[in-house]
N, CA, C and O atoms as a Maestro MAE file, in Angstrom:
{
 s_m_m2io_version
 :::
 2.0.0
}

f_m_ct {
 s_m_title
 :::
 protein
 m_atom[200] {
  # First column is atom index #
  i_m_mmod_type
  r_m_x_coord
  r_m_y_coord
  r_m_z_coord
  i_m_residue_number
  s_m_chain_name
  s_m_pdb_residue_name
  s_m_pdb_atom_name
  i_m_atomic_number
  :::
  1 25 38.771 -81.132 -68.766 1 A "ALA " " N  " 7
  2 3 37.571 -81.310 -67.954 1 A "ALA " " CA " 6
  3 2 36.408 -80.566 -68.596 1 A "ALA " " C  " 6
  4 15 36.600 -79.524 -69.222 1 A "ALA " " O  " 8
  5 25 35.194 -81.105 -68.438 2 A "GLY " " N  " 7
  6 3 34.006 -80.445 -68.960 2 A "GLY " " CA " 6
  7 2 33.771 -80.656 -70.438 2 A "GLY " " C  " 6
  8 15 33.074 -79.860 -71.066 2 A "GLY " " O  " 8
  9 25 34.334 -81.709 -71.015 3 A "LYS " " N  " 7
  10 3 34.180 -81.954 -72.456 3 A "LYS " " CA " 6
  11 2 32.828 -82.580 -72.793 3 A "LYS " " C  " 6
  12 15 32.442 -82.605 -73.961 3 A "LYS " " O  " 8
  13 25 32.102 -83.084 -71.795 4 A "GLY " " N  " 7
  14 3 30.818 -83.727 -72.053 4 A "GLY " " CA " 6
  15 2 29.801 -82.782 -72.672 4 A "GLY " " C  " 6
  16 15 28.961 -83.211 -73.463 4 A "GLY " " O  " 8
  17 25 29.865 -81.496 -72.323 5 A "LYS " " N  " 7
  18 3 28.925 -80.529 -72.888 5 A "LYS " " CA " 6
  19 2 29.123 -80.384 -74.389 5 A "LYS " " C  " 6
  20 15 28.158 -80.243 -75.141 5 A "LYS " " O  " 8
  21 25 30.360 -80.420 -74.813 6 A "MET " " N  " 7
  22 3 30.636 -80.299 -76.250 6 A "MET " " CA " 6
  23 2 30.208 -81.550 -77.000 6 A "MET " " C  " 6
  24 15 29.910 -81.495 -78.193 6 A "MET " " O  " 8
  25 25 30.178 -82.674 -76.300 7 A "ARG " " N  " 7
  26 3 29.820 -83.946 -76.941 7 A "ARG " " CA " 6
  27 2 28.344 -84.279 -76.752 7 A "ARG " " C  " 6
  28 15 27.936 -85.426 -76.930 7 A "ARG " " O  " 8
  29 25 27.554 -83.290 -76.395 8 A "ASN " " N  " 7
  30 3 26.100 -83.417 -76.260 8 A "ASN " " CA " 6
  31 2 25.698 -84.404 -75.162 8 A "ASN " " C  " 6
  32 15 24.729 -85.147 -75.316 8 A "ASN " " O  " 8
  33 25 26.446 -84.410 -74.053 9 A "ARG " " N  " 7
  34 3 26.114 -85.241 -72.888 9 A "ARG " " CA " 6
  35 2 25.982 -84.333 -71.676 9 A "ARG " " C  " 6
  36 15 26.750 -84.450 -70.721 9 A "ARG " " O  " 8
  37 25 25.025 -83.441 -71.713 10 A "ARG " " N  " 7
  38 3 24.900 -82.428 -70.665 10 A "ARG " " CA " 6
  39 2 24.407 -82.999 -69.339 10 A "ARG " " C  " 6
  40 15 24.924 -82.629 -68.284 10 A "ARG " " O  " 8
  41 25 23.432 -83.881 -69.368 11 A "ARG " " N  " 7
  42 3 22.907 -84.430 -68.111 11 A "ARG " " CA " 6
  43 2 22.615 -85.914 -68.261 11 A "ARG " " C  " 6
  44 15 22.372 -86.408 -69.362 11 A "ARG " " O  " 8
  45 25 22.644 -86.607 -67.145 12 A "VAL " " N  " 7
  46 3 22.406 -88.048 -67.127 12 A "VAL " " CA " 6
  47 2 20.901 -88.280 -67.057 12 A "VAL " " C  " 6
  48 15 20.219 -87.706 -66.208 12 A "VAL " " O  " 8
  49 25 20.387 -89.121 -67.950 13 A "GLN " " N  " 7
  50 3 18.962 -89.458 -67.959 13 A "GLN " " CA " 6
  51 2 18.755 -90.716 -67.125 13 A "GLN " " C  " 6
  52 15 19.244 -91.789 -67.480 13 A "GLN " " O  " 8
  53 25 18.034 -90.585 -66.024 14 A "ARG " " N  " 7
  54 3 17.790 -91.737 -65.160 14 A "ARG " " CA " 6
  55 2 16.716 -92.627 -65.747 14 A "ARG " " C  " 6
  56 15 15.846 -92.174 -66.491 14 A "ARG " " O  " 8
  57 25 16.790 -93.896 -65.400 15 A "LYS " " N  " 7
  58 3 15.781 -94.853 -65.834 15 A "LYS " " CA " 6
  59 2 14.526 -94.658 -64.997 15 A "LYS " " C  " 6
  60 15 14.593 -94.507 -63.777 15 A "LYS " " O  " 8
  61 25 13.396 -94.665 -65.661 16 A "GLY " " N  " 7
  62 3 12.120 -94.516 -64.971 16 A "GLY " " CA " 6
  63 2 11.342 -95.815 -65.016 16 A "GLY " " C  " 6
  64 15 11.920 -96.888 -65.189 16 A "GLY " " O  " 8
  65 25 10.035 -95.719 -64.861 17 A "PRO " " N  " 7
  66 3 9.209 -96.931 -64.885 17 A "PRO " " CA " 6
  67 2 9.106 -97.535 -66.278 17 A "PRO " " C  " 6
  68 15 9.177 -96.830 -67.285 17 A "PRO " " O  " 8
  69 25 8.940 -98.835 -66.318 18 A "LEU " " N  " 7
  70 3 8.741 -99.570 -67.566 18 A "LEU " " CA " 6
  71 2 7.280 -99.982 -67.625 18 A "LEU " " C  " 6
  72 15 6.788 -100.680 -66.738 18 A "LEU " " O  " 8
  73 25 6.586 -99.549 -68.670 19 A "ILE " " N  " 7
  74 3 5.169 -99.871 -68.837 19 A "ILE " " CA " 6
  75 2 5.055 -100.969 -69.877 19 A "ILE " " C  " 6
  76 15 5.466 -100.792 -71.024 19 A "ILE " " O  " 8
  77 25 4.496 -102.103 -69.476 20 A "ILE " " N  " 7
  78 3 4.343 -103.256 -70.361 20 A "ILE " " CA " 6
  79 2 2.875 -103.358 -70.744 20 A "ILE " " C  " 6
  80 15 1.993 -103.367 -69.886 20 A "ILE " " O  " 8
  81 25 2.627 -103.434 -72.048 21 A "TYR " " N  " 7
  82 3 1.247 -103.462 -72.524 21 A "TYR " " CA " 6
  83 2 1.042 -104.613 -73.485 21 A "TYR " " C  " 6
  84 15 1.992 -105.118 -74.083 21 A "TYR " " O  " 8
  85 25 -0.217 -105.025 -73.628 22 A "ASN " " N  " 7
  86 3 -0.582 -106.082 -74.558 22 A "ASN " " CA " 6
  87 2 -1.103 -105.476 -75.853 22 A "ASN " " C  " 6
  88 15 -0.620 -105.806 -76.936 22 A "ASN " " O  " 8
  89 25 -2.091 -104.587 -75.744 23 A "LYS " " N  " 7
  90 3 -2.616 -103.882 -76.911 23 A "LYS " " CA " 6
  91 2 -2.356 -102.400 -76.716 23 A "LYS " " C  " 6
  92 15 -2.585 -101.860 -75.634 23 A "LYS " " O  " 8
  93 25 -1.881 -101.750 -77.756 24 A "ASP " " N  " 7
  94 3 -1.423 -100.366 -77.658 24 A "ASP " " CA " 6
  95 2 -2.557 -99.409 -77.265 24 A "ASP " " C  " 6
  96 15 -2.490 -98.782 -76.209 24 A "ASP " " O  " 8
  97 25 -3.561 -99.295 -78.076 25 A "LYS " " N  " 7
  98 3 -4.725 -98.425 -77.839 25 A "LYS " " CA " 6
  99 2 -4.320 -97.006 -77.452 25 A "LYS " " C  " 6
  100 15 -4.960 -96.390 -76.600 25 A "LYS " " O  " 8
  101 25 -3.261 -96.482 -78.073 26 A "GLY " " N  " 7
  102 3 -2.845 -95.103 -77.831 26 A "GLY " " CA " 6
  103 2 -1.908 -94.919 -76.654 26 A "GLY " " C  " 6
  104 15 -1.571 -93.783 -76.319 26 A "GLY " " O  " 8
  105 25 -1.475 -95.995 -76.014 27 A "LEU " " N  " 7
  106 3 -0.580 -95.861 -74.855 27 A "LEU " " CA " 6
  107 2 0.780 -95.295 -75.244 27 A "LEU " " C  " 6
  108 15 1.322 -94.449 -74.533 27 A "LEU " " O  " 8
  109 25 1.338 -95.751 -76.363 28 A "THR " " N  " 7
  110 3 2.668 -95.271 -76.746 28 A "THR " " CA " 6
  111 2 2.637 -93.789 -77.081 28 A "THR " " C  " 6
  112 15 3.590 -93.068 -76.781 28 A "THR " " O  " 8
  113 25 1.572 -93.328 -77.690 29 A "ARG " " N  " 7
  114 3 1.465 -91.904 -77.997 29 A "ARG " " CA " 6
  115 2 1.282 -91.083 -76.729 29 A "ARG " " C  " 6
  116 15 1.723 -89.936 -76.665 29 A "ARG " " O  " 8
  117 25 0.640 -91.654 -75.728 30 A "ALA " " N  " 7
  118 3 0.395 -90.924 -74.483 30 A "ALA " " CA " 6
  119 2 1.670 -90.781 -73.654 30 A "ALA " " C  " 6
  120 15 1.876 -89.749 -73.016 30 A "ALA " " O  " 8
  121 25 2.518 -91.790 -73.656 31 A "PHE " " N  " 7
  122 3 3.685 -91.800 -72.773 31 A "PHE " " CA " 6
  123 2 5.003 -91.490 -73.467 31 A "PHE " " C  " 6
  124 15 6.031 -91.417 -72.794 31 A "PHE " " O  " 8
  125 25 5.017 -91.304 -74.780 32 A "ARG " " N  " 7
  126 3 6.302 -91.197 -75.471 32 A "ARG " " CA " 6
  127 2 7.057 -89.904 -75.173 32 A "ARG " " C  " 6
  128 15 8.273 -89.855 -75.360 32 A "ARG " " O  " 8
  129 25 6.376 -88.863 -74.716 33 A "ASN " " N  " 7
  130 3 7.046 -87.589 -74.481 33 A "ASN " " CA " 6
  131 2 7.434 -87.378 -73.017 33 A "ASN " " C  " 6
  132 15 8.003 -86.341 -72.678 33 A "ASN " " O  " 8
  133 25 7.140 -88.327 -72.159 34 A "ILE " " N  " 7
  134 3 7.498 -88.209 -70.746 34 A "ILE " " CA " 6
  135 2 8.896 -88.798 -70.561 34 A "ILE " " C  " 6
  136 15 9.110 -89.972 -70.861 34 A "ILE " " O  " 8
  137 25 9.847 -88.004 -70.075 35 A "PRO " " N  " 7
  138 3 11.225 -88.498 -69.977 35 A "PRO " " CA " 6
  139 2 11.375 -89.610 -68.947 35 A "PRO " " C  " 6
  140 15 10.829 -89.533 -67.846 35 A "PRO " " O  " 8
  141 25 12.121 -90.639 -69.318 36 A "GLY " " N  " 7
  142 3 12.432 -91.739 -68.410 36 A "GLY " " CA " 6
  143 2 11.493 -92.922 -68.509 36 A "GLY " " C  " 6
  144 15 11.860 -94.027 -68.108 36 A "GLY " " O  " 8
  145 25 10.288 -92.726 -69.032 37 A "ILE " " N  " 7
  146 3 9.319 -93.821 -69.118 37 A "ILE " " CA " 6
  147 2 9.568 -94.617 -70.388 37 A "ILE " " C  " 6
  148 15 9.700 -94.049 -71.472 37 A "ILE " " O  " 8
  149 25 9.631 -95.926 -70.250 38 A "GLU " " N  " 7
  150 3 9.812 -96.805 -71.405 38 A "GLU " " CA " 6
  151 2 8.568 -97.650 -71.599 38 A "GLU " " C  " 6
  152 15 7.956 -98.108 -70.634 38 A "GLU " " O  " 8
  153 25 8.202 -97.850 -72.853 39 A "MET " " N  " 7
  154 3 7.045 -98.673 -73.203 39 A "MET " " CA " 6
  155 2 7.553 -99.945 -73.869 39 A "MET " " C  " 6
  156 15 8.501 -99.909 -74.653 39 A "MET " " O  " 8
  157 25 6.918 -101.067 -73.551 40 A "LEU " " N  " 7
  158 3 7.354 -102.333 -74.113 40 A "LEU " " CA " 6
  159 2 6.152 -103.240 -74.304 40 A "LEU " " C  " 6
  160 15 5.320 -103.396 -73.411 40 A "LEU " " O  " 8
  161 25 6.078 -103.834 -75.483 41 A "ASN " " N  " 7
  162 3 5.002 -104.765 -75.783 41 A "ASN " " CA " 6
  163 2 5.276 -106.086 -75.067 41 A "ASN " " C  " 6
  164 15 6.430 -106.478 -74.896 41 A "ASN " " O  " 8
  165 25 4.214 -106.764 -74.655 42 A "VAL " " N  " 7
  166 3 4.343 -108.026 -73.932 42 A "VAL " " CA " 6
  167 2 5.057 -109.073 -74.784 42 A "VAL " " C  " 6
  168 15 5.798 -109.902 -74.255 42 A "VAL " " O  " 8
  169 25 4.842 -109.039 -76.090 43 A "ASN " " N  " 7
  170 3 5.457 -110.023 -76.979 43 A "ASN " " CA " 6
  171 2 6.937 -109.752 -77.215 43 A "ASN " " C  " 6
  172 15 7.658 -110.635 -77.682 43 A "ASN " " O  " 8
  173 25 7.400 -108.550 -76.902 44 A "LYS " " N  " 7
  174 3 8.805 -108.197 -77.114 44 A "LYS " " CA " 6
  175 2 9.546 -108.025 -75.794 44 A "LYS " " C  " 6
  176 15 10.501 -107.252 -75.715 44 A "LYS " " O  " 8
  177 25 9.113 -108.740 -74.758 45 A "LEU " " N  " 7
  178 3 9.760 -108.622 -73.451 45 A "LEU " " CA " 6
  179 2 11.221 -109.033 -73.533 45 A "LEU " " C  " 6
  180 15 11.569 -110.004 -74.206 45 A "LEU " " O  " 8
  181 25 12.069 -108.288 -72.843 46 A "ASN " " N  " 7
  182 3 13.496 -108.515 -72.866 46 A "ASN " " CA " 6
  183 2 13.991 -108.483 -71.418 46 A "ASN " " C  " 6
  184 15 13.622 -107.589 -70.656 46 A "ASN " " O  " 8
  185 25 14.802 -109.430 -71.047 47 A "LEU " " N  " 7
  186 3 15.303 -109.505 -69.677 47 A "LEU " " CA " 6
  187 2 16.153 -108.286 -69.329 47 A "LEU " " C  " 6
  188 15 16.167 -107.855 -68.176 47 A "LEU " " O  " 8
  189 25 16.854 -107.732 -70.299 48 A "LEU " " N  " 7
  190 3 17.697 -106.572 -70.038 48 A "LEU " " CA " 6
  191 2 16.866 -105.320 -69.768 48 A "LEU " " C  " 6
  192 15 17.329 -104.417 -69.071 48 A "LEU " " O  " 8
  193 25 15.663 -105.251 -70.302 49 A "LYS " " N  " 7
  194 3 14.796 -104.095 -70.066 49 A "LYS " " CA " 6
  195 2 14.143 -104.144 -68.695 49 A "LYS " " C  " 6
  196 15 13.813 -103.102 -68.128 49 A "LYS " " O  " 8
  197 25 13.950 -105.361 -68.146 50 A "LEU " " N  " 7
  198 3 13.350 -105.491 -66.823 50 A "LEU " " CA " 6
  199 2 14.389 -105.141 -65.806 50 A "LEU " " C  " 6
  200 15 14.115 -105.178 -64.606 50 A "LEU " " O  " 8
  :::
 }
 m_bond[199] {
  # First column is bond index #
  i_m_from
  i_m_to
  i_m_order
  :::
  1 1 2 1
  2 2 3 1
  3 3 4 2
  4 3 5 1
  5 5 6 1
  6 6 7 1
  7 7 8 2
  8 7 9 1
  9 9 10 1
  10 10 11 1
  11 11 12 2
  12 11 13 1
  13 13 14 1
  14 14 15 1
  15 15 16 2
  16 15 17 1
  17 17 18 1
  18 18 19 1
  19 19 20 2
  20 19 21 1
  21 21 22 1
  22 22 23 1
  23 23 24 2
  24 23 25 1
  25 25 26 1
  26 26 27 1
  27 27 28 2
  28 27 29 1
  29 29 30 1
  30 30 31 1
  31 31 32 2
  32 31 33 1
  33 33 34 1
  34 34 35 1
  35 35 36 2
  36 35 37 1
  37 37 38 1
  38 38 39 1
  39 39 40 2
  40 39 41 1
  41 41 42 1
  42 42 43 1
  43 43 44 2
  44 43 45 1
  45 45 46 1
  46 46 47 1
  47 47 48 2
  48 47 49 1
  49 49 50 1
  50 50 51 1
  51 51 52 2
  52 51 53 1
  53 53 54 1
  54 54 55 1
  55 55 56 2
  56 55 57 1
  57 57 58 1
  58 58 59 1
  59 59 60 2
  60 59 61 1
  61 61 62 1
  62 62 63 1
  63 63 64 2
  64 63 65 1
  65 65 66 1
  66 66 67 1
  67 67 68 2
  68 67 69 1
  69 69 70 1
  70 70 71 1
  71 71 72 2
  72 71 73 1
  73 73 74 1
  74 74 75 1
  75 75 76 2
  76 75 77 1
  77 77 78 1
  78 78 79 1
  79 79 80 2
  80 79 81 1
  81 81 82 1
  82 82 83 1
  83 83 84 2
  84 83 85 1
  85 85 86 1
  86 86 87 1
  87 87 88 2
  88 87 89 1
  89 89 90 1
  90 90 91 1
  91 91 92 2
  92 91 93 1
  93 93 94 1
  94 94 95 1
  95 95 96 2
  96 95 97 1
  97 97 98 1
  98 98 99 1
  99 99 100 2
  100 99 101 1
  101 101 102 1
  102 102 103 1
  103 103 104 2
  104 103 105 1
  105 105 106 1
  106 106 107 1
  107 107 108 2
  108 107 109 1
  109 109 110 1
  110 110 111 1
  111 111 112 2
  112 111 113 1
  113 113 114 1
  114 114 115 1
  115 115 116 2
  116 115 117 1
  117 117 118 1
  118 118 119 1
  119 119 120 2
  120 119 121 1
  121 121 122 1
  122 122 123 1
  123 123 124 2
  124 123 125 1
  125 125 126 1
  126 126 127 1
  127 127 128 2
  128 127 129 1
  129 129 130 1
  130 130 131 1
  131 131 132 2
  132 131 133 1
  133 133 134 1
  134 134 135 1
  135 135 136 2
  136 135 137 1
  137 137 138 1
  138 138 139 1
  139 139 140 2
  140 139 141 1
  141 141 142 1
  142 142 143 1
  143 143 144 2
  144 143 145 1
  145 145 146 1
  146 146 147 1
  147 147 148 2
  148 147 149 1
  149 149 150 1
  150 150 151 1
  151 151 152 2
  152 151 153 1
  153 153 154 1
  154 154 155 1
  155 155 156 2
  156 155 157 1
  157 157 158 1
  158 158 159 1
  159 159 160 2
  160 159 161 1
  161 161 162 1
  162 162 163 1
  163 163 164 2
  164 163 165 1
  165 165 166 1
  166 166 167 1
  167 167 168 2
  168 167 169 1
  169 169 170 1
  170 170 171 1
  171 171 172 2
  172 171 173 1
  173 173 174 1
  174 174 175 1
  175 175 176 2
  176 175 177 1
  177 177 178 1
  178 178 179 1
  179 179 180 2
  180 179 181 1
  181 181 182 1
  182 182 183 1
  183 183 184 2
  184 183 185 1
  185 185 186 1
  186 186 187 1
  187 187 188 2
  188 187 189 1
  189 189 190 1
  190 190 191 1
  191 191 192 2
  192 191 193 1
  193 193 194 1
  194 194 195 1
  195 195 196 2
  196 195 197 1
  197 197 198 1
  198 198 199 1
  199 199 200 2
  :::
 }
}
């Protein structure tokens, strides 16, 4: 029991909001360090990400 810590799985990362954008204009740099937030370009929309 408790082997997850040794395997670098200390905590579960929950899914947060998905931000879909058309033109970047610095959005990815603004949101990339916030945990749980995912950025996705409109042209690369994926059903599994929604």
